[in-house]
Steps between C-alpha positions, in 0.01 A plus 500: 500500500193285544515127570223245458515234771323170536538209738710541812563874450131591522347656811449238770771263375840438657718690249286815498740656753756518219288783354532714814538861383306445175152646451199285408344632177228253398385146443491410134570230246754479223385584148681210334458129572725307735480153647539494877644189661527403864845355551416377848631802688456799272320580173665569167366676190601379156385667176201338329394528140135411561248764607308264728294615799716484811819572304501866602644491853387741766730663750593821675693798368745692719687822428863495606629832631776682316851503639683263727189357668351398165832353385524303824146362459571408137825328599313302766231399249765402243675286764171344610403411145848388394488762223707389205506140621156378607292797387539792264358845571316620190258785429145417392170686494235445762125497425485880520787543253759601761856370470602275790809291569420132538720210606460223240637151553806390308387239250818293541451481877125438499452299181414192707252603765449152641675572834756227435858577605701620201870581462565855620168509685459836672533488877324726749701734721328707771683821592516668843185701429299194397500568126558201279767498229602222270836356403622189326525169676859384532 
């Protein structure tokens, strides 16, 4: 499985260690348009309908190994991204036509990207290895 990462999972950023065991494949951009927002601590991609310049985000692609190591990396990424709550892992094509899994922001969570506190605002949790995960504020 290949994953497209952007933001804090890219090389040189603090969550890159969560990809330990994965193999760097390439830098590329997505073939369909997305809007990227800075939420103040991490970026989020939301689908866009316009084909404007700058709406085709760039990032890095990593190959996850087969077996338990790959499943462990994917589980860590899903936890980091709040898969199913804050983000949804979906398959899209990159600029070269290769299928890659991408974490896309949940529209209900990120519909107001004004950094104002909202009910059920995600809270940041840092695990023992320094990887960030997200939960719901109490």
